[in-house]
N, C-alpha and C positions, 0 to 999 in steps of 0.2 A: 790815576784810575789803578784797581787794585788788581796786581796778577798772582794771579789763585795757582796752588800748586795742591796736587796728590801726594796724601802722606802715605808712605807707603814703603816694608820692613826698615821703617826706622828712621825714612829718606824722605825729603821733600824732591818731589820728582814730576815731572810734566808728563803727560799723556804720551805711552810710549810710540801710538800713531804720529806726536806732534801736533792732533788739531786742537784746538781750541774754541768756545763758545764764550760770545758776550753778553754779559747783562746789567740790560738799561734800565734807567728810572721809570715804574709806569707812569710817573703824574710829570714827568720831564725825557719824553724819547731820546732829546739829542744828548743827551747824561747819559755816558759810560761808566756803571757801579766798579765794571771788573771784568778783565777776561779769568777763563779758568779750561783746566783738559776736560773735554771729552773721553773719556774713559770707557774702552770695549771691555769683552771679555777677558781678553790677553791681561789688563791693569788690574781687574777683578780678581782673576789666577793669582798673580805673584801678591797683591794684595793678602789676600787669604791664608798663603804660603809664610808671610811673612808676621802675620798675628797666629798662627799655629806655632810658631816658638814664639810669640810675646806673652801666651797662656800660659805657658808652664813657668816663666816667671812670675807672672803675676798673680797667677793661683796659689803661688808658694807663700805670697805676700802676709803677714797679718791686719789681722779685723783694723788694726787700729793705723796700719799702713794706709792701705783703704779709706780709713775714716779720712786723714791726713789731707790725702790727696784729695778728695773732694770737696772739704773746707778750704782747704788752700783755692781750689780753683774758682769757690766759689768768692772767694773775696775780691780774685783777681777781675772776675767782672762787675763786683761793685764797684773799685778803684778804677773802670773804666766806662760807668754806666755813661756817663752823659756821652762820650764818642759811638757808642754803643746804640743809643736811642738814634742818634741822628744815622747811622747806618741802615738802623733797622726800617726806618721812615722811607730812604730814601731806597734802599733794597726794593723792599716789599710793597710799600702803600703805607701801611697804618698811617693814623695820625699818629703826632707827639705823645697822647695822652693814652693812647693803646698802647705804641712802642717804650714808653717809660714802665706804665704798668707788667707788659709781658719779663723785660729785664732787670725788674726788680725782684718776679716771681722765680726766675731761674736760678740764681743762688740760694733762693731759700726750698729748691726743689733739690738739691743739690745734696745741701746739710739736713734735710730729710732723710735722704738717701745712704749719706756717710751711717744717720746712727743705723738705719736695716744692715750694716755690716755687722756691729754687735754682737746682733741677734740672731744672726744662723748657727742653727741648733739642731741636734736630732733631738730623738728620746726615747728614754728606754723603756723595758718590757718585762714583766713577770718570766720567769721562764719555769715548766715544769722539773726539767732536769739537775734546778740548783742554780744553773748557769749564766750568761749575762749575755741578753738580746736587745740591742739597740739597733739605732736608724744614725744614718751619718749623710750629710748632705752636703758635697760638692760642685765646684765650677762645671758649666755644662761645658767649656771650653771655647771654643767662637761662637760668638753672638755674630749674625748681620741685623743692621737696624737701616732700615728701610723709611723716611720720614719725610712729610710736605712741605709746601712753603707755608702755610696760613701761618705759624707758629713756631719759628725756624729757630731759635732756641727751646723755649720752653719744652714740646712735644721730644725733641730728642734729648734733652734731660735727664725724662722722666724712663728714658730705655737707655740711655748712658751712663745715666745714674745706676740702677740698679743692678744692671749687667758687670758693672765698675766693682761694684759694692760685693757682689755674689762672689769674684776674682775671675770676673772671663777677658779675653780679649775682645775687640768690637770691631766689626769690616762696617761702617760706617756710610751711607750712601745716602747721602740727602739729596731733596730738590735742585735739581737745574735753577729754579727761582730762585732762590735764596742761599747759596752757597759762599758769598761772604760771612754770613749769620756761621754758618755750620763752621768754617775754620776757624773764626773768632770762640767755638766755643772747643773745638780741639787745642785750640791755642793753651787757651783757661787750661785744659788738662794737662798738659802736658807743663806748662807755665806752673802747675802745683804739686809737680811731680811722678805723674804718671811715666813709668819707661816706653819709649817710644815707638817699641814693636808690639805694645797691650793696646794700642788705638791705630788702623789703620780709615784713613778718610780718601773715597776715591770719587771725586766730582762726576757728574754726569746726569744721561737719563735711561732710556728701559733698558737698553742693551747691560748697560752697567747693574739696574735692579734686576735685572731678570737672574744675570750673573751669580748675580751674591746668594739667591733661593736659592740656585741649583745648585752651588757648592755644596757636596758631601762631608767635607769637612767642618761647614758650621752649620753646629749641633742645635741652630735655635735661631732662627730669625721673628724679628718685632715687625711688623706691617703697622702705617698709619694712610690712609688715602683712602683712592677709592673701591667700593665693593669691586669694580670691572677688574679692577690692577690685584687688589689682595685675592680675588679668586683666582688666578694667574698663579699670584703667590703661593697658594697656599696647595694648589696642584703640584708646584713644583718638589715641595718640602717633601710631601709624598707622608708616609703614614709613619716611617722608620724616626723622624725627626721629628722635632716641633716647632710651632707657630702662634702664634698671637697676633690677633688682626685686629683694630679698628678703622670703621669702614664709611659708607655714607649715612644721610639722614633724612630725614622729610618730618620735621619737628614741628607739633603742633601747638597752641596756644586754645587752653577751651575756654571760653568769657559768659558766666551765667547771669542769671537776669541780677543778679542780688551784687553783682561785682560794684566796685566804684571806678567810671568808668575813667575818670584824667587817668588814674594808677593803673588802670588797665592798658591802657593805650600807651601812656610810657613804659612800661613790660614788655608789650610788642615789639616797638619802637627799636630799643633799646636789645633787645633780642635778632629783631629782623633788622638791621641796618649798623651795627656796630660791626665793625672789623668788613665793613661796605659788602655782609652780607654773607664772605666767604669763612664759616668756621661753622665745623661738622654738627655742631648743636644749635645754630643759630636758628630760628621764627623761621618756619615759611609758611606755615599754615594758621589763620586765624577761623574756631571754631567757636561762632555766636549763635548765642539765645536769640529767639526770635526775635523776643523783646523789646534786644536790648543792640540788635547787631547793626542797626541803619544807624544809630547812633555813634556807638562808636565806629565804623566803620569812616564818617566824616570825621570822626578826629584822629582817628590815626590816617587817612590823607593829607589833613590840614598838617600834623606833624612832620607830615613825610616830607611836603614841599618845604618845610620851614628847612630841615636840614640844609647846614652848606654842604657842598661837594669842591672838592679842590686839594692842592698841594698842602698834604699833612706838616709838613713844618710851617705852613704859616697860620698864623692864628686865628682862632672861630671857626677854623675847620672843622667839624661835626663827622666828614664820609670822607677818606682818601680813595685814590684810583682805583680799580676792580688791578690782579694783580700780573697779568699778562695781556699778548694779545689773543690768547685764547680763551681767556673768561670772556673779553669782552665779545666776542664772535658768539659765545654759547651764553651770553646773557641775552643777546639780541636775537638769536634764535626763541631762545622758551618767550620773548614778549609774542614774535611772530606766533610761533603753537597757539600758544594761551588765547591770540586775535583768533586763528583760524578756529580751533573750537568751540569759539563762543564765549564764552569768558568776557567779562565788562573791562575792559581797562578805563582805570582810576584817574590815576594818574601817573608820570612816571613814562618809564619805556622806552628811553632813546637814551643814546652815547650826547655827554653834552660837550659841549667847546672846551678847547687847549690840547698841549699838546702830551696827553696822557690819554690814560682810559679811565675816563668819566665817567660815569653814569649817575641816571636820574635814580632817586628812590623809587619802586615801584609797585604801587597796589591792584591789584585784580581782585572782584569780585565774580559774583556767579559759578563760582567752582561746583565742579559736581565730582563725584568719584572717579570718574572712570575718565576726567582729563588724566594729559599727559603731566599738565604743569601740578595737578595736584596729589601727583602719584612721584612724580621722578625727582630724584636731586636737582637742582641748579645750581645752587653753591655762585649765589649772587645778591643783589640787594630786591629781591622779588618775593612778595607776599601776597598769598590768596588767602581771600577771605569765602568761608562756606556759613549755612545756618544751622541750624539743630534746634528741634524743638523742646529737648528737655535733657537730663542728664545721659539718658541710653542711648537715644541718638548721636548725641555727640561721645559718645566713648567708641563709638561703632565708625563714627568717621573720622575717630582720632586713631585708631586702630587698622584702619582701610588702607594701609600699603605694605609694599614690603620692609619698611626701616622699622629697627626699636631703637633707635638712638637714648632719643630726651623729647620731652611732654612738660605742659604747664598747665595749667588750671588757675583763674581767677576767680577767686567766693569768699562772702563771710562765712560759709555756713561750714565748718568741720566734719561737721560727718559727709557733705556731698567731696570733700578733698580726700579726703581719707577715700572713702571708694574709688573714686577717682584715679590716685595712687594706687590702689589691690587691682585694678580692670586693667592698667595700662600697660599693653605689651612695649615697655621699654624699661632699659634701664634706668635711667634718670630721671624723676620725677620733679619736675618744682611746683611750688603749692606758691601763685601770688609771688612770686620769682624771674627770671627771663629764663627761657628752656637752655641758654648757652653761661657759661660759668659752671665752679664748682673748684671744693679744696682738695687741695694735693691732699688732705690726710683722707679722703674718704675714697673707696673702691671705685672706679668707674669704667663704665663698658655698657654695650647695648647689646642686641637681642634682635632674631628673625637678619635677615642681610646687614645689620649696621656689624658683626662681630662674630669670629666664631665661637665665642661664648664656653673656652675654655678658661685663656686666664686672664687678669682683669690687668689693664693698662697701669693702673698706679693704686697706692695703698690696696689693705686686705691682705689676707694671709697668704692666694694667689700672684700675686703680686710679685715677687721675690722666689716662689718657688719656680715660676716658668725658666728660672734662670740658674737653676739648679737639680742635679742629679742626686736620685735618692736611693740609697741602696740601705738594706735592712741586713744586720751580720748577729749570728749565732755562737757565742764561743761555750764549749765546754772545759771546764777546770782539769 
């Protein structure tokens, strides 16, 4: 069992209260992955104090030094990839293949942001009096990073990477569901040469996260998680500081009457049941043209039933367990809600045997726009089917939720695809691809209740600007 600690003021320490929590393997509840500090607001206060000191040193480091640290951290992760895959499977519940993908992608993220360290610069402007007018970009100072459990290395690397590349110190509050992987990322950065006071790691739950957002010394807060929690973060940060939020989704795939149904079924099943349905961009709704609805529903249901659910370390497993007890409770609750609302349970909808949080891939039919399972994020392996008579109705149904993260369409008609992309009220549109998955070099962010719509979470010009303060300088000779 791993014994975790907080990193505060450059030192590995327990919570000031001495209280700890344990993380169990979601596929084998008798196995304890690790024990970690249950931090309080007092611990966060000390962490921010140390980060303020660390920000002065790290902010003065050259672009070359910042890039070198991120490059070295990437190599550290790659050298330990085999061990990290096993730890990720046991802590979060991914399959081995899903974990290997995340472990391989995280070092590439860090290298991408290492290059960004060299691109930080201002602009010069013509001056009426013959002087000099220019802008300069400096670190915010201290950045708070509050991260979810479903991608415990990939998502934090997309926050810590640019924050550190810009010269900020970071107070990192990971999810208590995946504390070990968060600690591994911090260990990689320290091994890469990051000054210990430039990064604080504070384990714990909602109290610690709220304290990070509320501390006025934290100049910017980046958050990924539920819309409910994101709204609380945004309110705590207020107008005088900055927040960047990526939140929930209720992502549809529209399947038109000209679609290859085998291909459509593969796209849907991968998007809906990959990562056990626990991805913000995962597919949760299918809007199928009347002409293909029944045949597509049958193919998707059969594909769902064919998926093997089990421990992600075992060969032949397509879907691992849900990550935690609250995820299982939520899954079963929404199955009950769907049936009570009149949706037809086609397959799944039950907890599977075993000493873990194993859930059957679930497909509903007969969803209507007013149903909760149509409108609310479930964040589990639950997929619902709706009917549409054509593209106009499909677009209306696709846009008919408060969320606007990701959407997809399966069609052979380029004109239809482009029209759907134009009319979709989402930040991400996929044509003949699953709604989940993205390239690290492409801007990512949602619309409506899926984002603050201020700064992108990855790539794009606004990504680095979130971590920098810009000022204009006027000089007259």
